C-alpha positions in Angstrom: 84.7 116.5 121.7 86.0 117.5 125.0 89.4 115.6 125.6 87.6 114.0 129.0 84.8 112.5 126.7 87.2 111.4 124.2 89.4 109.5 126.9 85.9 107.8 128.3 85.8 106.0 125.4 88.9 105.1 123.9 89.3 104.1 127.2 86.0 101.6 126.5 87.0 100.9 123.5 90.5 99.9 124.2 90.4 96.6 125.3 87.9 95.1 123.4 89.8 96.6 119.9 93.0 95.6 121.5 91.2 92.5 121.8 89.6 92.2 118.7 93.2 93.5 116.9 95.0 90.4 118.4 92.5 87.2 118.0 92.0 89.1 114.6 96.2 89.2 113.1 96.7 85.6 115.4 93.8 83.8 112.4 94.3 86.0 109.8 98.5 84.5 109.9 96.7 81.0 110.7 94.7 81.2 107.7 98.3 81.9 105.8 99.7 79.7 106.9 97.2 76.4 106.6 97.0 77.6 102.6 100.6 77.3 101.7 101.0 74.2 103.4 97.6 72.9 101.7 98.5 74.6 98.6 102.2 73.2 97.4 104.1 72.2 94.0 105.3 74.1 91.5 102.7 73.3 89.0 99.0 74.9 88.4 98.3 70.6 88.3 99.8 69.8 91.5 98.9 73.1 93.1 95.0 71.5 92.1 95.9 68.2 93.5 97.3 69.3 96.8 94.1 71.1 96.6 91.6 68.5 96.0 93.2 66.4 98.6 93.3 68.8 101.9 90.0 70.5 100.5 89.1 70.4 104.7 92.1 72.9 105.1 92.2 74.9 102.2 88.8 75.6 104.2 89.6 76.3 107.4 91.8 78.4 106.0 89.8 80.7 103.8 87.5 80.8 107.3 90.1 81.9 109.3 91.1 84.3 107.2 88.4 85.7 106.6 87.2 86.5 110.6 90.6 87.7 111.0 90.4 90.3 108.0 87.2 91.2 109.5 88.7 91.7 113.3 90.8 93.8 111.9 88.7 96.4 110.6 88.2 97.3 113.8 91.7 98.7 115.1 92.3 100.3 111.9 89.3 102.1 112.2 89.4 102.8 115.8 93.4 104.6 114.9 92.1 106.5 112.6 89.5 107.9 114.1 91.8 108.5 117.7 94.2 110.4 115.3 91.2 112.3 114.0 90.4 113.9 117.1 93.8 115.1 117.9 94.5 116.3 114.4 91.4 118.2 111.6 94.0 118.0 108.9 92.7 113.7 109.3 90.0 114.1 106.2 86.8 112.4 107.8 86.2 111.0 103.3 89.0 108.6 103.9 87.1 106.5 106.3 85.5 104.6 103.6 89.7 103.2 102.5 90.6 102.7 105.8 87.0 100.0 106.5 87.2 98.6 102.4 90.7 97.3 102.5 90.0 94.9 105.3 86.8 93.7 104.2 87.2 93.6 100.9 90.1 91.0 101.9 87.9 89.1 104.6 85.5 88.3 101.9 87.9 87.0 98.7 88.8 84.4 101.5 86.6 82.5 101.5 85.9 82.8 97.4 89.0 82.0 96.6 88.7 78.9 98.7 85.7 77.7 96.9 87.0 78.8 93.5 89.9 77.2 93.9 87.8 73.4 95.3 86.1 74.4 92.3 89.0 74.6 89.9 91.0 71.6 91.8 87.4 69.3 91.2 87.0 70.5 87.4 89.9 69.3 86.2 90.3 66.3 88.0 87.0 65.3 87.2 88.3 65.6 83.2 86.6 68.6 82.4 88.9 70.8 81.9 89.3 71.7 78.4 92.8 72.0 76.5 93.8 74.7 74.6 97.8 73.8 73.6 97.6 70.8 70.5 99.6 68.3 70.7 102.4 69.8 67.8 102.8 72.6 69.5 103.8 70.7 72.8 105.9 68.3 71.9 107.2 72.4 70.1 107.6 73.6 73.8 109.5 70.5 75.1 111.9 70.2 72.2 113.1 74.4 72.7 113.0 73.4 76.7 115.4 71.1 75.7 117.8 72.4 73.6 117.8 75.5 76.2 119.2 72.8 79.5 121.8 70.0 79.7 120.4 66.7 79.2 120.3 66.6 83.1 118.4 68.9 83.9 115.9 68.5 81.5 115.3 64.7 82.5 115.2 65.8 85.6 112.2 68.9 85.3 110.7 66.2 83.8 111.4 63.2 85.5 110.0 60.3 83.3 107.5 57.5 84.0 108.5 53.8 83.2 108.5 53.5 79.7 108.9 57.0 79.5 110.7 58.8 77.3 112.1 62.5 79.2 110.5 64.6 75.9 107.5 62.8 76.5 106.9 63.0 80.4 107.2 67.0 78.9 104.6 67.3 76.6 102.6 64.8 78.9 103.7 67.8 82.1 102.8 70.3 79.7 99.1 69.0 78.5 97.9 68.7 82.5 99.8 72.2 82.7 97.7 73.8 80.4 94.0 72.2 81.1 95.0 72.7 85.2 95.3 76.9 84.5 92.1 76.4 82.1 90.2 75.3 84.4 91.3 78.4 87.3 90.9 80.2 84.6 87.7 79.4 84.1 86.2 79.6 88.1 84.0 81.6 88.3 84.6 82.0 92.3 88.2 82.6 91.8 87.8 85.2 89.1 85.4 87.4 92.2 87.6 86.8 95.0 91.0 87.8 93.1 89.5 90.9 91.8 87.9 91.9 95.7 91.3 90.6 97.6 93.0 92.7 94.5 90.8 95.7 95.0 91.0 95.1 99.0 94.5 95.0 99.0 95.0 98.3 97.2 92.3 99.3 99.5 94.7 98.2 102.6 97.9 100.0 101.3 96.4 103.3 100.9 94.5 103.2 104.8 98.1 102.3 106.2 99.9 104.3 104.8 97.2 107.3 105.6 96.3 105.6 109.5 99.9 105.6 110.0 101.3 108.9 108.9 98.8 110.5 111.4 99.1 108.3 113.9 102.7 109.3 113.7 102.1 112.9 113.4 99.4 112.9 116.8 102.1 110.9 119.1 100.1 108.2 119.3 102.5 105.4 118.2 106.1 105.9 117.7 107.8 106.6 114.5 109.1 103.6 114.6 105.9 101.2 115.0 104.0 104.4 112.8 106.0 104.0 110.2 106.2 100.2 109.9 102.2 100.5 110.2 102.9 102.9 106.5 105.4 100.0 104.9 103.5 97.0 106.1 100.4 97.4 103.5 103.2 97.3 100.8 104.4 94.0 102.2 100.9 92.8 101.6 100.2 93.8 99.0 103.9 91.8 97.1 102.1 88.7 99.7 104.2 89.5 102.5 100.4 89.1 104.8 102.7 88.0 107.9 104.2 91.7 108.2 101.0 93.3 108.1 99.2 90.6 110.9 102.1 91.2 112.6 102.1 94.1 113.0 97.5 94.5 113.8 98.8 91.9 116.4 101.6 94.9 118.0 98.2 97.4 117.8 96.3 95.3 120.3 99.3 94.0 123.0 99.6 98.2 123.1 95.7 98.5 123.5 95.3 96.1 126.1 98.2 98.3 127.8 99.8 95.0 128.5 104.1 95.8 126.8 106.3 97.0 128.9 107.1 100.1 128.0 103.3 102.3 128.3 101.0 104.1 126.2 103.3 107.6 123.9 101.4 110.6 125.7 99.2 111.3 123.4 97.1 108.3 124.1 96.1 109.9 128.4 96.5 113.4 126.7 93.9 113.2 124.8 95.2 115.3 122.3 98.6 115.4 119.7 101.7 115.3 121.9 104.0 115.4 118.0 107.7 113.2 118.8 110.6 115.1 118.0 112.2 115.9 115.3 116.1 115.1 115.4 117.2 119.5 115.5 114.2 119.7 118.1 115.9 116.5 120.6 119.8 117.5 119.7 118.6 121.0 121.1 116.6 119.9 124.1 120.0 117.6 124.8 122.1 120.3 124.5 119.9 123.7 127.2 121.4 123.5 130.5 119.0 122.0 133.0 119.2 125.0 135.2 118.4 128.2 132.7 119.5 130.7 135.4 122.5 129.5 136.4 125.8 130.5 134.0 128.6 128.4 134.3 131.8 131.2 134.2 134.8 128.5 134.8 135.8 126.4 137.6 137.7 129.1 139.3 136.0 131.2 142.1 136.3 134.5 141.7 137.4 136.5 145.1 136.0 140.1 144.6 138.1 141.3 147.3 141.0 140.7 145.4 142.0 144.0 143.8 142.3 143.6 140.1 146.4 143.5 139.0 147.8 145.7 137.3 148.9 145.8 133.9 152.0 147.0 132.9 152.8 148.9 129.9 155.8 148.3 127.2 157.2 150.8 128.2 158.0 149.7 131.9 155.1 152.0 133.8 151.9 150.7 135.7 148.7 152.0 134.6 
């Protein structure tokens, strides 16, 4: 593609992709917040109880996350292609990884929501299997009691009326075992978690590669290109909001509503690499007019005769 075709295509698609990036980032962020609020509790049996009580919110979070990630496929693919037409070193084989990450994460969201509801129903209906025997629960609670003070133990395992903290601990261990087994036996949850893990690794690689080449070709500044590479790791370890915020920035950049204009590589239709710190320092030291040589502040009178130097013996030259 020549420069005219590149610029024409990017001007046509930039607004559409920008909208997809902003809306997708906001929807995915909304889904993340809703899910965190709907599934609370420190233990699995508490989380399943909250998920059952807030089932509509869990489904809404899954739908918002799904649509959000699917929309985020567009800006990541657009950035990859924009870098590719500006540098022949961008490998076309990586496009599959770039697309696969957001797609898998989007598909995993409703599966995880459905699997969570499946596990919650099984646990609350009393159909979850129990693998922890009463003796094992009693021994685990005895060990916990030895490792903590009496007040800490009573605080962690708050007993109900007429119940000792040790008995409350055994009940909690039993319920946790049943809830964990219900989660482990959910087929939908297994598929969703596997798709999410594969999607997370794919998104990590896609963001690393795309962020690197958008920075090298000058499509993104060094800061935002480096941040794009970093948010892939953040998403993988659970800090997804950083990833969504980065995509929202990309969308705003493509829409052209930032106070600062786009980097020059967008208008040039070719790579405009950012200068290195050494190149910036060298440019700052160059005079504005290279033909001007500063010989000092004092002006030289061409009619003035040079003074004779005296020899050491007092005679002039």
